[in-house]
C-alpha positions as CSV (number, residue, x, y, z in Angstrom):
1,X,0.0,0.0,0.0
2,X,2.8,2.4,0.9
3,X,4.6,1.4,-2.3
4,X,1.7,2.4,-4.4
5,X,1.4,5.7,-2.6
6,X,5.0,6.4,-3.2
7,X,4.7,5.5,-6.9
8,X,1.7,7.8,-7.3
9,X,3.6,10.7,-5.6
10,X,6.6,10.0,-7.8
11,X,4.5,10.1,-10.9
12,X,2.8,13.3,-9.8
13,X,6.2,14.9,-9.2
14,X,7.5,13.7,-12.6
15,X,4.5,15.1,-14.4
16,X,5.1,18.4,-12.6
17,X,8.8,18.4,-13.5
18,X,8.0,17.6,-17.1
19,X,6.0,20.8,-17.4
20,X,8.5,22.9,-15.5
21,X,11.3,21.6,-17.8
22,X,9.6,21.8,-21.2
23,X,7.3,24.8,-21.0
24,X,10.1,27.4,-20.7
25,X,12.1,25.7,-23.4
26,X,9.2,25.7,-25.8
27,X,8.4,29.4,-25.1
28,X,12.0,30.2,-25.8
29,X,11.9,28.3,-29.1
30,X,8.7,30.2,-30.0
31,X,10.3,33.5,-29.1
32,X,13.3,32.8,-31.3
33,X,11.1,31.5,-34.0
34,X,13.1,28.2,-34.1
35,X,10.5,25.9,-35.6
36,X,12.8,22.9,-35.8
37,X,13.7,23.1,-32.1
38,X,10.1,23.6,-31.1
39,X,9.0,20.5,-33.0
40,X,11.7,18.4,-31.4
41,X,10.8,19.7,-28.0
42,X,7.1,19.0,-28.5
43,X,7.9,15.5,-29.7
44,X,10.0,14.8,-26.6
45,X,7.4,16.4,-24.4
46,X,4.6,14.2,-25.8
47,X,6.7,11.1,-25.8
48,X,7.6,11.5,-22.1
49,X,4.0,12.4,-21.3
50,X,2.8,9.2,-23.0
51,X,5.4,7.1,-21.0
52,X,4.2,8.7,-17.7
53,X,0.6,8.0,-18.6
54,X,1.4,4.4,-19.4
55,X,3.2,4.1,-16.1
56,X,0.2,5.6,-14.3
57,X,-2.0,3.1,-16.0
58,X,0.1,0.2,-14.7
59,X,0.0,1.7,-11.1
60,X,-3.7,2.0,-11.2
61,X,-4.0,-1.6,-12.5
62,X,-1.9,-2.9,-9.7
63,X,-3.8,-0.8,-7.2
64,X,-7.1,-2.4,-8.3
65,X,-5.7,-5.9,-8.6
66,X,-6.1,-6.1,-12.4
67,X,-3.6,-8.6,-13.8
68,X,-1.2,-7.4,-16.5
69,X,-2.1,-8.7,-19.9
70,X,0.0,-11.6,-21.1
71,X,2.1,-10.9,-24.2
72,X,1.1,-13.0,-27.1
73,X,2.9,-13.3,-30.3
74,X,5.3,-15.5,-32.2
75,X,7.7,-17.4,-30.1
76,X,11.5,-16.9,-30.5
77,X,11.7,-20.1,-32.6
78,X,9.1,-18.6,-35.0
79,X,11.1,-15.4,-35.2
80,X,14.1,-17.4,-36.1
81,X,12.3,-19.0,-39.0
82,X,11.1,-15.7,-40.3
83,X,14.6,-14.3,-40.6
């Protein structure tokens, strides 16, 4: 229980830090009209946001006792045959 609370607090802090880190950088790129830098920053921002959202989903699943989905797909031996 304490572990889940710590993970939730950690996620909250990382979301907050993400905004604190990227918002000033994006505003600076806009001010200097550096479109390439802005696009890269936005891509990094949204990728990291997606990673945090996925991690939050896993925390909520473990909190509610929902088992993680089993990975299905070709076995290693099948991958070897495909190559």
